[in-house]
C-alpha positions in Angstrom: 92.5 119.4 248.2 91.2 122.6 249.7 92.9 125.8 248.7 94.7 127.9 251.3 93.1 131.3 251.3 94.6 132.6 254.5 97.2 134.7 252.6 94.4 136.2 250.5 92.4 137.8 253.4 94.5 141.0 253.7 94.0 141.5 249.9 90.2 140.9 250.2 90.0 143.3 253.1 91.8 146.0 251.1 89.5 145.5 248.2 86.5 145.7 250.5 87.8 148.9 252.1 88.4 150.5 248.8 84.9 149.5 247.5 83.3 150.9 250.7 85.4 154.2 250.4 84.3 154.5 246.8 80.7 154.1 247.6 80.9 156.7 250.4 82.6 159.2 248.1 80.0 158.6 245.4 77.1 159.0 247.8 78.5 162.2 249.4 79.2 163.7 246.0 75.6 162.9 245.0 74.2 164.5 248.1 76.5 167.6 247.7 75.2 168.1 244.2 71.7 168.1 245.5 72.4 171.0 247.8 73.2 173.3 244.9 70.0 175.2 244.1 68.6 175.8 240.6 68.8 179.6 240.5 66.2 181.9 239.0 68.4 184.4 237.1 65.9 186.6 235.4 64.9 189.7 237.4 61.2 189.1 236.8 61.5 185.5 238.2 62.9 186.6 241.6 60.7 187.0 244.6 60.1 190.6 245.7 60.3 191.7 249.3 62.7 192.9 252.0 66.1 191.3 252.2 68.8 191.4 254.8 72.5 190.9 254.2 74.0 187.5 255.1 77.1 188.8 256.7 78.8 185.4 256.6 78.7 185.4 252.8 79.6 189.0 251.9 82.7 190.9 250.9 83.5 194.6 250.4 86.7 195.3 248.6 88.5 198.5 247.6 91.2 198.9 244.9 93.4 201.9 244.2 96.3 202.4 241.8 99.7 202.2 243.5 102.4 204.2 241.7 101.3 202.6 238.4 102.8 199.3 239.5 99.7 197.5 240.7 96.3 197.8 242.3 96.5 198.0 246.1 93.6 195.9 247.4 92.0 196.1 250.8 88.6 195.2 252.4 86.2 196.1 255.2 85.3 193.2 257.4 82.2 194.8 259.2 79.3 196.1 257.2 75.5 195.7 257.0 73.0 196.2 254.2 69.3 195.9 253.5 67.6 195.5 250.2 64.0 196.2 249.2 63.5 194.3 245.9 60.6 194.7 243.5 61.1 192.4 240.5 58.0 193.8 238.7 58.9 197.4 239.1 62.7 197.7 239.6 62.4 201.5 240.1 60.7 200.8 243.4 63.7 198.8 244.7 66.2 200.4 247.1 69.4 199.5 248.9 71.1 200.8 252.1 74.5 200.0 253.5 76.5 201.0 256.5 80.3 200.3 256.7 82.3 200.2 259.9 85.5 202.1 258.7 87.5 200.8 261.7 87.2 197.3 260.2 89.6 198.1 257.4 91.8 195.1 256.6 94.9 195.3 254.4 96.8 192.3 255.9 99.2 194.8 257.6 98.4 195.9 261.2 100.8 198.8 261.1 99.3 200.2 257.9 95.8 199.6 259.1 96.5 201.8 262.2 97.7 204.5 259.8 94.6 204.2 257.6 92.4 204.7 260.7 94.3 207.8 261.6 93.4 211.4 260.9 95.4 211.7 257.6 93.3 208.9 256.0 90.0 207.6 257.2 90.0 209.5 260.4 87.8 206.9 262.1 87.8 208.7 265.4 85.7 211.4 263.9 84.1 209.4 261.1 83.7 205.8 262.2 81.1 204.9 259.5 80.4 205.4 255.9 76.8 205.3 254.7 75.2 204.5 251.3 71.6 204.9 250.3 69.8 204.8 247.0 67.6 207.5 245.5 66.5 205.6 242.5 67.0 202.3 240.6 66.7 201.3 237.0 66.9 198.1 235.0 69.8 197.8 232.6 68.8 194.4 231.3 67.4 191.1 232.6 70.3 190.5 235.0 71.6 194.0 235.8 70.5 197.0 237.8 71.9 200.5 238.4 71.3 201.9 241.8 71.7 205.6 241.9 72.3 207.1 245.3 74.6 208.9 247.7 77.7 207.9 249.7 78.5 209.8 252.9 82.2 209.4 253.6 84.5 211.5 255.8 81.5 213.7 256.5 81.0 214.5 252.8 78.0 213.3 250.8 78.4 212.8 247.0 76.3 211.0 244.3 77.4 207.5 243.3 76.1 204.8 241.0 76.3 201.2 242.0 76.1 198.7 239.2 74.6 195.4 240.3 74.7 192.0 238.6 72.2 189.6 240.0 73.6 186.1 240.1 70.3 184.6 240.9 67.9 183.6 243.7 66.5 180.4 245.1 65.8 178.6 248.4 69.0 177.8 250.2 68.7 174.2 251.4 71.4 174.8 254.1 69.8 177.9 255.7 66.2 177.1 254.6 65.9 180.8 253.5 65.2 182.3 250.2 68.4 183.9 249.1 69.4 186.4 246.4 73.0 186.8 245.4 74.7 189.6 243.5 78.0 191.2 242.7 78.4 195.0 242.3 80.8 197.6 241.3 81.2 201.4 241.9 83.9 204.0 241.9 84.5 207.2 243.8 87.1 210.0 243.4 88.6 210.2 246.9 89.8 213.8 246.6 86.1 214.9 246.3 85.7 213.7 249.9 88.8 215.6 251.1 91.0 212.5 250.9 93.7 213.8 248.5 96.9 212.6 250.2 99.6 211.5 247.7 97.4 212.1 244.6 98.3 211.4 241.8 101.1 209.0 242.9 98.4 207.0 244.7 95.4 206.9 242.5 92.5 209.3 243.0 89.9 206.8 241.8 88.9 204.1 244.3 87.2 201.1 242.8 84.6 199.3 245.0 83.7 195.7 244.6 80.9 193.9 246.5 80.0 190.2 246.6 76.9 189.5 248.7 74.0 187.2 249.5 70.8 188.6 250.9 68.1 186.6 252.8 64.5 187.3 252.3 62.6 188.2 255.4 
């Protein structure tokens, strides 16, 4: 007597679909893991040369104390930077950056308009901020201090940018050799004439950068 397998077909189809889905997920996961490059993280291992900012993978944040309750955090959405990197002689490295001050973003359109006004960033008269380095020095195998100048609201003051190099490798998605880093700096805003509501609103502004640079 032949068994009736008609009622088993939906079950078999479900099993086959599950098996196929599992195989696809496994293959995609394996391919995705292959895209992650093996980074060179020691400064001496990284290729020297001229690098340009990958604007799609960059963030510039600012943080300031708000009445002691919290840190108020904003960002600038439009900026550019270039890096000349010499892994053998770090002191020959340099960095320049230009920030569009009208691109300030605090997730509040009304306050953004106020920040662009003459009592704060005065973007009508000072639409850009500019940073350039005067020197660089190695801190250790993954960290560099760039010593330079920041021009903001028409005032130029010295500033130190502390850079942590995350690593560098060929990016399989862009096919470009890419260097990634994070950086921190701080400025005293009253030194640039921006002393409104100090000390209720903090005088120190913390800057935080996360960026990828592509080698030319």
